[in-house]
N, C-alpha and C positions, 0 to 999 in steps of 0.2 A: 917463724910463723906457725909451723906445725905444732910446736910445743905449746904455744899460746892457745891454739885451736883445741888441743887435747884437754887443756885445763878449763877453757870456757865451756866446752861441751860436757864437762865432768866425766870424760872417759877415764881420766886418771886424776888422782886426788892431790898429789904433791908435785912441786916443781922438779924434785929429784927424779920421780918416776917419768915425768914428761921429757926431761932432757936425756935420760937414759934411753927412752923409746926412740928418740930422733937422732941420737948420737952427737950431742953437743955438750959442752961443759955448763955447769950452773953459772959460772962467772960470765960466760958468753951470753947466756940467756938474760941475766940481769943487766949486763952492759948494753944490750941492744933491744930489749923488750919494748922500750918506748919509742924506738926509732925505726923499726921495721914493721911494715903493715902490708897486707895484701893490696893489690892495686885498687880494687873496688872500694875497700874501706877508706883509703886516702881520699877518694874522689866523692865520697858521700856528702851530699849537701841537703838543702831544703828545696823541695818542689812546692810551688804555690800555684794554685789555679784561682783566678779571680775574674770577675765580670765588672765592666764599667760602662757607664753611659757618658757620652761626650758630644759636644756640639759637632756638627758636620762643617768643619772649617779646614781649609787647606793648612797643612803643617801640624795639626794637632796630633795626629797619629805619630808623626815623626818625633814630636816632643815627648810623647809617652815612651816610645822606643828608646829615645836618647836617655830618659831617666832610668830605664832598665839597664842600658849600657853603662851608665855612670856607676851603677852598683855591681857591675860585672855579672849581670844576669844573662843566662843562656835561655833564649826563647825555645821552648819545646813545641808548643802549638800556638797558633794565633787564628782567630776567626772574627771577622768584622761583618756585621749584618748590614743590609742595605739601609741607608739613613731614611728615617720617616719623621716628618715634621721637623726637620733640622737637627735631629738627634740620632746618633749612631751607637749601636751596641758593640762592645768588643769583649771577647773572651780570650784570655791568655793563660798559658801555663809556662812558668818560668822556673828554672833551676838556678840556685845560688849556692856556691860553695861557702862554707862558714869562714874560710880563710880569706875569701875575696870580697864579700859584701854583706850587708845587713838587710835582711828581708823586710823587717819592720820599718826601717828608715826609707827603703825603696818605696813601699806602699804609701807611706806618709808623704813622700815627695810627689808621687803620682797624684794623690788626692788633692794636692795644692796647685796643680797645673790649671791655669785659667782655661775654662771650657770643659773640664772634667766635672760632672755633676754628681756622680754616684759611683762608689767602688765597694764591692762586697767580695770578701774572700770566700770561695766555695770549698776549698780544701787545702790542707797542708800535709806534707809527709816528709 
């Protein structure tokens, strides 16, 4: 991990310099370079914040949450406004690991739920 970091930050120019600096062999570096990552790097995914308008019907929020769960989404924030004229606004931030789910497919699935009228992605990272 340290050797990769030295190369990525361009503190050292060659693999040989990096492995010498951290005390491992070049063969070990090449053998494990694609398999060993810092904990946070492995868990990086896509965070999506979106707003949607939906009918004020029992079970509709549960259907939206079930769609997120189907794609292994992790809800970071959720805010539902008070329904007005039978329509409720919902703002969600969801994290999806690239190995666990497909964000585009999840959004498409939510858009096709009966009672969801409008969905707009506010941000992605």
